[in-house]
C-alpha positions in Angstrom: 87.0 77.7 108.0 89.1 76.5 111.0 92.2 76.2 108.8 91.9 79.8 107.8 92.4 80.9 111.4 95.9 82.3 112.2 95.8 81.3 115.8 95.7 77.6 116.4 93.1 76.7 119.0 93.0 72.9 119.6 89.9 71.0 118.7 90.3 68.7 121.7 88.4 70.9 124.2 85.7 70.0 126.6 82.3 71.4 125.8 81.9 74.8 127.4 85.6 75.1 128.1 87.5 78.4 127.6 89.3 76.9 124.6 86.0 76.0 122.9 84.4 79.4 123.7 87.4 81.3 122.4 87.5 79.2 119.2 83.8 79.7 118.6 84.1 83.4 119.3 87.0 83.7 116.9 85.1 81.9 114.2 82.1 84.2 114.7 84.2 87.3 114.7 86.0 86.3 111.5 82.6 85.5 109.9 81.3 88.9 110.8 84.4 90.6 109.4 84.1 88.5 106.2 80.4 89.5 105.9 81.3 93.2 106.3 84.0 92.8 103.6 81.7 91.1 101.2 79.1 93.8 101.5 79.6 95.9 98.3 77.3 98.8 99.1 78.5 101.2 101.9 74.9 101.6 103.1 74.6 97.8 103.4 77.9 97.7 105.3 76.6 100.3 107.7 73.4 98.4 108.2 75.4 95.2 109.0 77.5 97.2 111.5 74.3 98.4 113.2 72.8 94.9 113.2 76.0 93.5 114.8 76.0 96.4 117.4 72.3 95.6 118.3 73.0 91.9 118.6 76.0 92.7 120.9 73.9 95.1 123.0 71.1 92.5 123.4 73.7 89.9 124.5 75.0 92.3 127.1 71.5 93.0 128.3 70.9 89.3 128.7 74.0 89.1 130.8 76.2 87.3 128.3 79.8 88.3 127.6 80.4 89.6 124.2 83.7 88.8 122.6 83.8 90.2 119.1 87.3 91.7 118.7 89.4 89.1 116.8 92.7 90.6 118.0 91.7 90.4 121.7 90.5 86.8 121.2 93.8 85.9 119.5 95.6 87.6 122.4 93.6 85.6 124.9 94.4 82.4 123.1 98.1 83.2 123.0 98.1 84.1 126.7 96.3 80.8 127.5 98.9 78.8 125.5 101.8 80.7 127.2 100.3 80.1 130.6 100.0 76.4 129.8 103.7 76.3 128.8 104.8 78.1 132.0 102.7 75.7 134.1 104.2 72.7 132.3 107.7 74.1 132.9 107.0 74.7 136.6 105.6 71.2 137.0 108.6 69.6 135.3 110.9 71.6 137.7 108.9 70.5 140.6 109.1 66.8 139.6 112.9 67.2 139.3 113.1 68.8 142.7 111.0 66.0 144.2 113.2 63.3 142.6 116.4 65.1 143.9 114.9 65.3 147.4 114.0 61.6 147.4 117.6 60.8 146.2 119.1 63.0 149.0 116.9 61.4 151.7 117.8 57.9 150.4 121.5 58.7 150.5 121.2 60.2 154.1 119.3 57.1 155.2 121.9 54.7 153.8 124.7 56.7 155.4 123.0 56.6 158.8 122.3 52.8 158.5 126.0 52.2 157.5 127.2 54.3 160.4 124.9 52.4 162.8 126.2 49.1 161.6 129.8 50.2 161.8 129.2 51.5 165.4 127.6 48.2 166.3 130.5 46.1 164.9 133.1 48.2 166.7 131.4 48.0 170.1 133.4 45.7 172.4 132.0 44.0 175.5 134.2 44.5 178.5 135.9 41.2 179.5 135.0 39.5 176.3 136.5 41.4 173.5 139.4 43.7 174.3 143.1 44.3 174.4 144.3 40.7 175.2 146.0 39.1 172.2 146.4 35.5 173.6 144.5 33.2 175.9 144.2 34.2 179.5 145.5 30.9 180.8 148.0 30.3 178.0 150.9 29.7 180.5 149.0 27.0 182.4 148.0 25.2 179.2 151.5 24.9 178.1 
């Protein structure tokens, strides 16, 4: 029966999840439609319609949601699948943004460290490193 459904609802769904509820509702709605089609007598068909309407009304009175329109169920499944795809796309974009941000921070940090090292190397102590190119007492030593 599941293979006859035109909308693919995955079987890997947690008990009581929306996927499972929609799949079961779609199966029930298709079964009701099939029972109505199989009824040969118009009076029998009308009796089945009344019976289905009474069952639906009793469920509504009990506070349950009634989902018995196959086209609306299929639309809900399609919307759910689209939402999941959009969510996956947004998540992958976020992951890319985070990786780019990490890379940018690492590059900035490396540039700052290199700059600090270069500044430290170029720093001259007065009287020790400076402009003098030869020894201070070179004329006395000679």
